[in-house]
Every structure is written in structure tokens, then in C-alpha cells.
C-alpha positions as CSV (number, residue, x, y, z in Angstrom):
1,M,-92.0,13.2,-14.9
2,I,-91.8,14.3,-11.3
3,N,-90.7,11.6,-8.8
4,Q,-91.3,13.6,-5.7
5,I,-94.4,15.0,-4.0
6,D,-94.1,18.1,-1.8
7,V,-95.5,17.2,1.7
8,H,-93.3,19.3,3.9
9,D,-96.2,21.3,5.5
10,L,-98.5,18.3,6.1
11,P,-98.9,16.4,9.4
12,Q,-97.2,13.0,9.6
13,E,-100.5,11.1,9.6
14,E,-101.4,12.7,6.2
15,V,-98.0,11.9,4.8
16,K,-98.5,8.2,5.7
17,F,-102.0,8.3,4.2
18,I,-100.6,9.7,0.9
19,Q,-97.9,7.1,0.9
20,K,-100.4,4.3,1.3
21,I,-102.5,5.7,-1.6
22,V,-99.5,5.8,-3.9
23,E,-98.6,2.2,-3.0
24,L,-102.2,1.1,-3.8
25,V,-102.1,2.8,-7.1
26,R,-98.8,1.2,-8.0
27,E,-100.1,-2.2,-7.1
28,R,-103.2,-1.7,-9.2
29,I,-101.1,-0.6,-12.2
30,N,-98.8,-3.7,-11.8
31,K,-101.9,-6.0,-11.7
32,K,-103.3,-4.4,-14.9
33,Q,-100.0,-4.8,-16.7
34,T,-99.7,-8.5,-15.8
35,K,-103.3,-9.1,-16.8
36,V,-102.7,-7.6,-20.2
37,E,-99.6,-9.7,-20.8
38,V,-101.4,-12.9,-20.1
39,K,-103.5,-14.0,-23.1
40,E,-105.5,-17.2,-23.3
41,E,-105.7,-19.1,-26.5
42,V,-109.2,-19.5,-27.7
43,L,-110.1,-22.9,-29.0
44,F,-113.1,-23.3,-31.2
45,N,-115.1,-26.6,-31.2
46,S,-115.6,-28.3,-34.5
47,W,-118.8,-29.8,-35.7
48,P,-118.3,-32.9,-37.8
49,L,-121.2,-32.7,-40.3
50,G,-119.7,-34.9,-42.9
51,V,-120.0,-32.3,-45.5
52,K,-117.1,-31.8,-47.9
53,G,-116.9,-28.8,-50.1
54,K,-119.0,-25.6,-50.1
55,L,-122.7,-25.3,-49.3
56,T,-125.0,-22.6,-50.7
57,R,-127.3,-20.7,-48.5
58,R,-130.3,-22.4,-50.2
59,E,-128.8,-25.9,-49.4
60,I,-128.3,-24.9,-45.7
61,Y,-131.8,-23.4,-45.2
62,D,-133.7,-25.7,-47.6
63,Y,-135.6,-27.5,-44.8
64,L,-137.3,-24.3,-43.5
């Protein structure tokens, strides 16, 4: 991987512009990496129906 960019023939203003772009891209990459590392735990709500055991499809949809 190349760690240098050849800007020897560019004006100083353009060099500063390229430097700012590189810094913005690095910040964006760092933000994406921190977002990926943070994972939220998903909590599912329970519904206390008072049913114990297994229900068949016919028992669930019998009222329809």
C-alpha cells in the first residue's frame, strides 16, 4: 500500500485541499468502524397468554 501521494507539481492551495479531503475520508472510515463495533442487544417483549404447551394452527385460528 502506498503511503504517499505525489503532489510536487501542484500549487500549495491544491495540496491543502487534497490534505483536507484525505482527513475527511479518514474521519468517515473511523466513524464507520466505531459504528460497526457497537451492537445493541435486541430485547423481545413477551406476551403472557397463559398457554402452556404447544398449540396447533387450527387451535390458533379456530375463531376465524
